[in-house]
Backbone as CSV, one residue per row, in Angstrom:
resi,resn,N_x,N_y,N_z,CA_x,CA_y,CA_z,C_x,C_y,C_z
1,PHE,89.272,109.380,113.242,89.832,110.574,113.555,88.649,111.589,113.272
2,CYS,87.636,111.021,113.692,86.237,112.072,113.521,86.269,112.837,114.583
3,GLN,85.786,113.958,114.476,85.848,115.210,115.449,84.407,115.221,116.288
4,GLY,83.468,114.385,115.879,82.157,114.374,116.393,81.120,115.163,115.629
5,PHE,81.681,115.726,114.557,80.737,116.392,113.353,81.294,116.208,112.055
6,GLY,80.487,116.815,111.042,80.711,116.415,109.920,79.642,117.040,108.595
7,LYS,79.947,117.462,107.553,79.149,117.725,106.502,78.302,116.442,105.889
8,LYS,78.932,115.474,106.049,78.533,114.064,105.678,78.946,112.987,106.768
9,ALA,78.163,111.833,106.787,78.489,110.727,107.622,79.074,109.530,106.918
10,PHE,80.183,108.799,107.093,80.753,107.794,106.378,80.820,106.654,107.116
11,GLN,80.690,105.518,106.309,80.859,104.256,106.960,81.618,103.444,105.689
12,ASP,82.509,102.693,106.112,83.508,101.957,105.254,83.862,102.479,104.063
13,GLY,83.916,104.004,104.285,84.252,104.722,102.810,83.193,105.185,102.122
14,LYS,81.921,104.828,102.561,80.853,105.181,101.650,80.075,106.220,102.605
15,VAL,79.280,107.294,101.805,78.492,108.201,102.336,77.052,107.590,102.878
16,VAL,76.681,107.515,104.106,75.595,107.056,104.379,74.597,108.171,104.881
17,LYS,74.981,109.310,105.052,74.286,110.573,105.460,74.903,111.657,104.675
18,ASN,73.946,112.383,103.750,74.633,113.493,102.965,74.014,114.663,103.657
19,GLU,74.332,114.862,104.596,73.880,116.270,105.309,74.598,116.594,106.660
20,GLY,74.764,117.773,107.011,75.598,118.017,108.314,74.872,117.373,109.612
21,TRP,76.146,117.046,110.350,75.496,116.491,111.677,76.591,116.792,112.765
22,PHE,76.137,116.714,114.282,76.873,117.107,115.341,76.605,116.027,116.303
23,ASN,77.574,115.451,117.055,77.549,114.544,118.027,78.917,114.238,118.572
24,LEU,79.050,115.124,119.831,80.433,114.819,120.301,80.700,113.466,121.039
25,SER,79.744,112.781,121.086,79.894,111.359,121.612,80.279,110.581,120.870
26,ARG,80.703,111.014,119.455,81.324,110.072,118.434,82.723,110.602,118.048
27,GLN,83.131,111.545,118.873,84.474,112.285,118.755,85.427,111.282,119.088
28,GLU,86.398,110.939,118.318,87.553,109.899,118.505,88.801,110.875,118.933
29,LEU,89.755,109.982,119.292,90.955,110.757,119.664,91.651,111.228,118.404
30,GLN,92.236,112.488,118.924,92.691,113.492,117.890,94.348,113.603,117.824
31,PRO,94.999,113.556,116.703,96.556,113.428,116.552,96.983,114.665,117.420
32,LEU,98.295,114.388,117.957,98.867,115.390,118.373,99.411,116.828,117.647
33,ASP,100.028,116.119,116.432,100.545,117.150,115.703,99.552,117.280,114.490
34,GLN,99.039,118.449,114.375,98.225,119.216,113.322,98.559,120.703,112.676
35,GLY,98.452,120.933,111.600,98.806,122.110,111.164,99.609,122.202,109.953
36,GLU,100.237,123.206,109.565,100.653,123.637,108.238,102.251,123.429,108.259
37,GLY,102.879,123.655,109.484,104.302,123.430,109.555,105.040,122.572,110.055
38,LEU,104.267,121.354,109.477,105.157,119.840,109.974,106.396,119.495,109.109
39,CYS,107.154,118.528,109.678,108.049,118.042,108.709,109.015,119.283,108.323
40,ASP,109.374,120.006,109.354,110.463,121.028,109.101,110.060,122.040,108.134
41,GLY,108.354,122.198,108.270,107.791,123.174,107.405,107.434,122.781,106.060
42,HIS,107.531,121.522,105.681,107.256,120.666,104.522,106.046,119.899,104.222
43,GLY,105.349,119.755,105.540,104.329,118.934,105.681,103.032,119.578,106.333
44,SER,101.998,118.868,106.212,100.683,119.497,106.895,99.840,118.351,107.247
45,ALA,99.209,118.339,108.437,98.165,117.437,108.804,96.913,118.221,109.370
46,THR,95.839,117.942,108.417,94.669,118.792,108.635,93.481,117.906,108.670
47,ILE,92.373,118.238,109.439,91.267,117.364,109.104,90.501,117.846,107.900
48,CYS,90.023,116.595,107.232,89.193,116.834,106.026,87.863,116.304,106.200
49,VAL,86.770,116.923,105.731,85.653,116.785,106.056,84.757,116.304,104.870
50,GLU,85.633,116.514,103.761,84.946,116.236,102.452,84.894,114.743,102.059
51,ASP,85.624,113.898,102.657,85.915,112.419,102.506,86.136,111.560,103.752
52,GLY,86.023,110.584,104.079,86.324,109.943,105.186,85.783,108.483,104.928
53,PHE,86.583,107.613,106.013,86.447,106.054,105.760,85.236,105.849,106.933
54,SER,85.234,106.556,108.206,84.056,106.436,109.219,83.884,107.448,109.930
55,GLY,82.654,107.812,110.271,82.305,109.058,111.057,82.144,110.057,110.004
56,GLY,82.718,111.337,110.567,82.632,112.742,109.790,83.854,113.195,109.054
57,GLY,84.772,112.427,108.889,85.922,113.122,108.194,87.052,111.858,108.388
58,CYS,88.278,112.431,108.166,89.474,111.928,107.912,90.602,113.004,108.346
59,LEU,92.026,112.434,108.205,93.113,113.256,108.281,93.890,113.315,107.058
60,ARG,94.073,114.615,106.546,94.654,114.814,105.278,96.113,115.166,105.706
61,LEU,96.794,114.279,105.007,98.383,114.477,105.186,99.185,114.630,103.725
62,GLU,99.708,115.864,103.814,100.447,116.121,102.648,101.922,116.489,102.859
63,PHE,103.013,116.147,101.817,104.449,116.334,102.085,105.016,116.733,100.813
64,LYS,105.583,117.939,100.736,106.037,118.466,99.679,107.820,118.644,100.161
65,PRO,108.577,117.962,99.540,110.061,118.000,99.783,110.452,119.359,99.231
66,PRO,111.564,119.910,99.871,112.246,120.911,99.086,113.025,120.703,97.886
67,ASP,113.188,121.379,96.862,114.043,120.975,95.708,115.560,120.818,96.088
68,ASP,115.743,121.680,97.023,117.365,121.663,97.125,117.778,120.812,98.113
69,THR,116.905,120.397,99.272,117.367,119.301,100.107,116.139,118.102,100.234
70,PRO,116.273,117.380,99.389,115.153,116.523,99.305,115.251,115.097,100.300
71,GLN,115.663,115.568,101.512,116.056,114.444,102.285,115.265,114.819,103.704
72,LYS,114.129,115.577,103.746,113.461,115.744,104.847,112.754,114.599,105.100
73,GLU,112.571,114.262,106.491,111.494,113.140,107.083,110.372,113.172,106.822
74,PRO,109.421,112.548,106.036,108.100,112.873,105.864,107.208,111.994,106.877
75,TYR,107.747,112.125,108.212,107.174,111.685,109.383,106.152,112.364,110.032
76,PHE,104.881,112.010,110.459,103.857,112.781,111.239,103.682,111.969,112.433
77,ARG,103.958,112.758,113.616,103.600,111.965,114.785,101.953,111.976,115.043
78,LEU,101.299,110.890,115.380,99.949,110.799,115.835,99.797,110.647,117.201
79,PHE,100.282,110.022,118.086,100.010,109.719,119.513,101.137,109.302,120.113
80,GLU,101.112,110.077,121.434,102.272,109.410,122.341,101.569,108.441,123.370
81,CYS,102.140,107.454,124.001,101.504,106.697,124.720,102.669,105.811,125.359
82,GLU,102.194,105.076,126.405,102.930,104.062,127.214,102.448,102.842,127.221
83,LEU,102.350,102.006,126.044,101.709,100.689,125.924,102.476,99.614,125.963
84,PRO,102.374,98.732,126.822,103.342,97.366,126.743,103.013,96.564,125.765
85,LEU,103.936,96.032,124.663,103.892,95.469,123.562,103.278,93.998,123.755
86,ASP,103.878,93.338,124.464,103.317,91.787,124.553,102.936,91.323,123.212
87,ALA,101.630,91.617,122.750,101.045,91.033,121.368,100.035,92.360,121.105
88,LEU,100.141,92.926,120.066,99.275,93.956,119.530,99.010,93.476,117.979
89,ARG,97.358,93.745,117.737,96.933,93.726,116.396,96.735,95.176,116.195
90,VAL,97.374,95.618,114.934,97.345,96.840,114.433,96.970,96.978,113.118
91,SER,95.983,97.987,112.874,95.537,97.998,111.283,95.569,99.625,111.248
92,TYR,95.575,99.956,109.886,95.330,101.237,109.537,94.850,101.384,108.040
93,THR,93.960,102.308,107.980,93.511,102.657,106.636,93.749,103.810,105.992
94,PHE,93.865,103.876,104.855,94.303,105.261,104.060,93.821,105.168,102.601
95,LYS,94.099,106.336,101.954,93.577,106.449,100.729,94.452,107.663,100.012
96,PRO,95.216,107.295,98.988,95.856,108.365,98.385,94.924,109.401,97.715
97,ALA,95.473,110.720,97.660,94.735,111.782,97.324,95.476,112.721,96.340
98,ALA,94.866,113.339,95.274,95.557,113.937,94.262,95.876,115.332,94.801
99,VAL,96.842,115.924,94.334,97.361,117.195,94.552,97.554,118.054,93.200
100,ALA,97.389,119.388,93.148,97.597,119.825,91.883,99.263,120.329,91.656
101,ASP,99.831,119.213,91.303,101.363,119.232,90.994,101.595,118.267,89.821
102,ASP,102.104,118.428,89.003,102.365,117.552,87.749,103.494,116.540,88.231
103,ALA,104.280,116.822,89.162,105.391,115.953,89.626,105.041,115.284,90.936
104,ALA,103.902,115.283,91.268,103.255,114.656,92.313,103.235,113.322,92.247
105,ASP,103.377,112.500,93.359,103.132,110.805,93.290,101.767,110.738,93.528
106,ASP,101.143,110.296,92.266,99.468,110.111,92.697,99.104,108.794,93.250
107,GLU,100.208,107.829,93.429,99.905,106.528,94.067,100.824,106.457,95.281
108,ALA,100.745,107.383,96.053,101.329,107.695,97.259,101.090,106.635,98.201
109,ASP,102.093,105.974,98.859,102.136,105.008,99.867,102.471,105.371,101.400
110,LEU,101.612,104.986,102.226,101.683,105.437,103.698,102.074,104.175,104.505
111,ALA,102.847,104.361,105.438,103.613,103.260,106.294,103.387,103.647,107.835
112,LEU,102.691,102.652,108.560,102.606,103.148,110.159,103.916,102.800,110.778
113,VAL,104.404,103.714,111.746,105.580,103.537,112.565,105.358,103.491,113.823
114,LEU,105.706,102.436,114.434,105.640,102.173,115.870,106.982,102.492,116.517
115,LYS,107.114,103.566,117.271,108.295,103.673,117.944,108.426,102.934,119.430
116,LEU,109.275,102.036,119.767,109.471,101.213,120.793,110.686,101.433,121.771
117,ARG,110.240,101.235,122.729,111.408,101.179,123.626,111.765,99.641,124.170
118,GLU,112.851,99.391,124.265,113.375,98.054,124.743,114.440,98.210,125.686
119,GLU,114.847,97.224,126.250,115.761,97.365,127.604,117.295,97.831,127.098
120,ASN,117.459,97.610,125.885,118.632,97.808,125.343,118.575,99.378,124.271
121,GLY,117.645,99.816,124.358,117.479,101.273,123.593,116.073,101.279,123.053
122,GLN,115.937,101.962,121.982,114.967,102.217,121.265,114.962,101.725,119.742
123,CYS,113.963,101.620,119.123,113.799,101.004,117.645,112.395,101.364,117.050
124,ASP,112.480,101.601,115.655,111.159,101.874,114.844,110.825,100.379,114.248
125,LEU,109.577,100.295,114.367,108.983,99.233,113.540,108.107,100.216,112.514
126,ILE,108.693,99.924,111.067,107.772,100.652,110.137,106.840,99.487,109.438
127,LEU,105.621,99.472,109.787,104.584,98.573,108.933,103.983,99.414,107.802
128,GLY,104.190,98.536,106.679,103.812,99.107,105.225,104.766,99.030,104.604
129,SER,106.189,99.011,104.714,107.567,99.121,104.093,107.437,97.887,103.344
130,SER,108.412,97.744,102.348,108.657,96.849,101.407,109.309,95.487,102.386
131,SER,110.160,95.728,103.367,110.468,94.802,104.241,110.432,95.122,105.640
132,ILE,110.151,94.331,106.483,109.998,94.485,108.031,110.958,93.438,108.592
133,ASP,111.975,94.124,109.358,112.819,93.266,109.939,112.379,92.865,111.445
134,GLY,111.918,93.830,111.977,111.494,93.395,113.453,112.898,93.633,114.060
135,THR,112.759,92.954,115.490,114.111,92.739,116.010,114.358,91.324,116.471
136,ASP,115.551,90.845,117.303,115.347,89.625,117.522,114.619,89.254,118.683
137,ARG,113.937,90.089,119.232,112.943,89.823,120.291,111.474,90.161,119.957
138,ILE,111.480,90.824,118.977,109.930,91.357,118.222,109.702,90.599,116.855
139,SER,108.620,90.131,116.577,108.341,89.582,115.368,107.017,90.327,114.840
140,VAL,106.911,90.415,113.355,105.845,91.376,112.897,105.360,90.468,111.682
141,ARG,104.127,90.397,111.685,103.467,89.397,110.764,102.200,90.054,110.033
142,ARG,102.255,90.128,108.834,101.164,90.694,107.935,100.000,89.536,108.195
143,ILE,98.756,90.156,108.619,97.646,89.284,108.726,96.686,89.337,107.393
144,GLY,96.611,88.204,106.976,96.050,88.399,105.509,96.321,87.153,104.680
145,GLU,95.859,86.414,104.197,96.579,85.066,103.601,97.214,85.418,102.399
146,ASN,98.505,85.005,102.385,99.324,85.229,101.051,99.488,86.788,100.815
147,ALA,99.286,87.639,101.854,99.630,89.062,101.747,100.976,89.428,101.824
148,PRO,101.743,90.153,100.716,102.993,90.627,100.957,102.845,91.749,101.932
149,GLU,103.918,92.315,102.426,104.069,93.304,103.467,103.458,94.690,103.022
150,ASN,103.742,94.751,101.845,103.379,96.269,101.409,102.082,96.241,100.605
151,SER,101.243,95.182,100.644,100.142,95.016,100.088,98.994,95.700,100.771
152,SER,97.755,95.732,100.435,96.594,96.252,101.039,95.262,95.381,100.882
153,ASP,94.386,95.376,101.765,93.389,94.732,101.692,92.305,95.480,100.908
154,GLY,91.465,94.858,100.362,90.581,95.712,99.814,90.637,96.295,98.282
155,PRO,90.790,97.244,97.669,90.328,98.443,98.308,88.843,98.581,98.330
156,ARG,88.184,99.521,99.586,86.962,99.679,99.535,86.652,101.246,99.139
157,ASN,86.045,101.527,98.167,85.940,102.720,97.655,87.184,103.620,97.626
158,GLY,88.256,102.864,97.081,89.529,103.807,97.037,90.547,103.663,98.417
159,TRP,89.786,103.097,99.489,90.382,102.969,100.820,91.053,101.568,100.752
160,CYS,92.246,101.771,101.495,93.138,100.423,101.803,93.411,100.194,103.053
161,THR,93.303,99.026,103.530,93.636,98.510,105.013,94.772,97.448,105.216
162,ARG,95.678,97.920,106.043,96.476,96.876,106.248,96.657,96.616,107.640
163,THR,96.789,95.303,108.142,96.858,94.620,109.486,97.850,93.918,109.633
164,TYR,98.466,94.004,110.995,99.530,93.526,111.376,99.645,92.852,112.828
165,LEU,100.049,91.835,113.044,100.376,91.393,114.380,101.806,91.660,114.741
166,VAL,101.955,92.360,115.736,103.345,92.499,116.357,103.477,91.991,117.920
167,GLN,104.493,91.103,117.961,104.339,90.401,119.292,106.051,90.067,119.891
168,HIS,105.959,89.661,120.962,107.390,89.312,121.375,107.525,87.885,120.796
169,THR,108.738,87.415,120.746,109.030,86.101,120.259,109.942,85.340,121.412
170,GLY,109.892,84.052,121.206,110.792,83.342,122.034,109.935,83.054,123.389
171,CYS,110.962,82.901,124.523,110.690,82.436,125.838,110.986,83.859,126.754
172,VAL,111.426,84.820,126.391,111.782,85.982,126.944,110.629,86.766,127.675
173,GLN,110.912,87.276,128.870,109.837,87.970,129.420,109.489,89.532,128.569
174,PRO,108.226,89.668,128.178,107.883,90.722,127.294,108.650,92.021,128.184
175,SER,109.119,93.052,127.591,109.536,94.327,128.130,109.482,95.491,127.169
176,ALA,109.468,95.346,125.994,109.420,96.417,125.104,107.948,97.191,125.337
177,SER,107.772,98.564,124.995,106.663,99.270,125.070,106.539,100.293,123.976
178,VAL,105.393,100.517,123.539,104.876,101.327,122.325,105.034,102.831,122.984
179,GLU,106.021,103.684,122.608,105.975,104.928,123.262,105.327,105.959,122.359
180,GLU,105.264,105.743,120.844,104.817,106.839,119.996,104.363,106.052,118.605
181,ILE,103.152,106.642,118.087,102.737,105.966,116.851,102.602,107.157,115.825
182,GLY,103.100,107.100,114.834,103.056,107.792,113.702,102.997,107.214,112.244
183,VAL,102.911,108.155,111.108,102.843,107.374,109.813,103.823,108.180,109.019
184,GLN,104.446,107.714,108.171,105.398,108.299,107.096,105.072,107.773,105.720
185,PHE,105.341,108.887,104.748,105.451,108.383,103.355,106.535,107.786,103.070
186,SER,106.360,106.813,102.044,107.424,106.007,101.817,108.453,106.582,100.578
187,ASN,107.960,107.926,100.205,108.744,108.497,99.286,109.576,109.710,99.660
188,LYS,110.809,109.931,99.935,111.155,111.398,100.731,111.229,112.510,99.300
189,ARG,111.153,112.035,98.249,111.466,112.849,97.156,110.313,113.433,96.256
190,ARG,109.175,112.920,96.605,108.009,113.254,95.819,106.891,113.991,96.586
191,HIS,106.221,115.097,95.915,105.070,115.502,96.631,104.123,114.546,96.676
192,GLN,103.683,114.130,97.831,102.635,113.114,98.199,101.570,113.585,99.090
193,CYS,100.229,113.231,99.116,98.987,113.340,99.755,98.513,112.283,100.241
194,CYS,97.981,111.723,101.146,97.252,110.813,101.581,96.117,111.243,102.762
195,LEU,94.960,110.329,102.722,93.838,110.662,103.606,93.925,109.146,104.544
196,LEU,94.087,109.770,105.987,94.265,108.511,106.979,92.803,108.560,107.432
197,GLY,92.433,107.458,107.314,90.596,107.345,107.717,90.559,106.534,109.115
198,ARG,91.342,105.524,109.473,91.354,104.801,110.396,92.636,104.206,110.992
199,LEU,92.674,104.129,112.415,93.678,103.459,113.054,93.324,102.700,114.250
200,VAL,93.685,101.229,114.278,93.321,100.461,115.490,94.479,99.829,115.974
201,VAL,94.555,99.893,117.270,95.517,99.181,118.137,94.800,98.544,119.323
202,GLU,95.010,97.135,119.033,94.173,96.207,120.153,95.105,94.983,120.517
203,ARG,94.535,94.368,121.602,95.308,93.108,121.737,94.395,92.021,120.943
204,PRO,95.106,91.087,120.425,94.440,90.017,119.649,93.591,89.311,120.460
205,LYS,92.542,88.474,119.967,91.837,87.661,120.916,92.496,86.631,121.761
206,SER,93.508,86.191,120.887,94.244,85.057,121.934,94.701,85.690,123.008
207,ALA,95.418,86.938,123.016,96.243,87.557,124.113,95.236,87.900,125.299
208,ARG,93.997,88.259,124.916,93.064,88.982,125.862,92.525,87.792,126.745
209,ARG,92.739,86.590,126.379,92.506,85.471,127.505,93.425,85.143,128.509
210,GLU,94.487,85.748,128.213,95.830,85.371,129.032,96.210,86.765,129.983
211,PRO,96.590,86.386,131.352,97.218,87.629,131.800,98.292,88.402,131.108
212,GLU,98.390,89.538,131.482,99.305,90.322,130.661,100.538,90.029,130.852
213,ASP,100.980,89.249,131.944,102.584,89.060,132.114,102.841,87.620,131.972
214,LEU,102.136,86.863,131.311,102.485,85.628,130.937,103.522,85.551,129.708
215,THR,104.495,84.746,129.664,105.504,84.689,128.619,104.929,83.861,127.508
216,MET,105.487,83.719,126.442,104.875,82.863,125.467,105.153,81.378,125.907
217,ALA,106.190,81.353,126.451,106.669,79.859,126.764,105.499,79.411,127.951
218,ALA,105.122,80.108,128.733,104.378,79.962,129.920,102.908,79.429,129.202
219,LYS,102.584,80.198,127.976,101.202,80.222,127.353,101.079,78.793,126.594
220,ARG,102.401,78.136,125.953,102.656,77.221,125.302,102.626,75.784,126.319
221,ARG,103.088,75.970,127.412,103.105,75.048,128.548,101.552,74.800,128.907
222,ARG,100.784,75.885,129.266,99.316,75.868,129.787,98.698,74.954,128.652
223,LEU,98.957,75.346,127.412,98.170,74.570,126.388,98.416,73.270,126.347
224,GLU,99.653,72.761,126.633,100.083,71.529,126.578,99.822,70.552,127.765
225,GLU,99.424,71.357,128.779,98.750,70.615,130.072,97.693,69.631,130.169
226,PRO,97.555,68.839,130.642,96.211,67.813,130.437,95.275,68.792,131.212
227,GLN,94.131,68.783,130.715,92.899,69.485,131.462,92.030,68.460,132.025
228,ALA,91.562,68.820,133.330,91.079,68.076,134.405,89.416,67.932,133.830
229,SER,88.984,66.822,134.082,87.475,66.598,133.225,86.694,66.915,134.459
């Protein structure tokens, strides 16, 4: 979420340059929704240059639910897209941040949300929650040995990274696409704040070697065919 400038320069959550800099070639994609009036007026998404995971800063997300109606959705839209699912490797890096509120959750947890469109409608995949069901056509697997769904790699200087493999299952022709990417706090009832340092959505290496329209069954058959010498 680097804007191409900063008071400092960060790499893997560490300060590598403790002075101001400006380089627009290092600017990254910026989230759609920023400002103070998000989540029906109870959330904010602002650029923070005092801390960061890479580049010159990060995205500071804060949610403070109303006392009278503590059911507001702590969801923040990041990007709209039209990305065929097939197989995706998705990772995000975040860090809980303190707020001046005795009732705040100092161990705020952030989940990544993929909004998908399938032939039979829409569904949300919430990556980072305590349980991920996926659908009958889509599987979600946490990448990392013996890693439970809501645990984190690391932490590196307070930053936590979670990585998932999301892909179609069985022999069906891939049809789902990612329409929106966002994040949400896991607790709707507590004042929470997190820094979002990095988001990576890419094709896994195994998928890059295959044409986009091959089904999983075709891939298996191809591997089983004898190779000419």
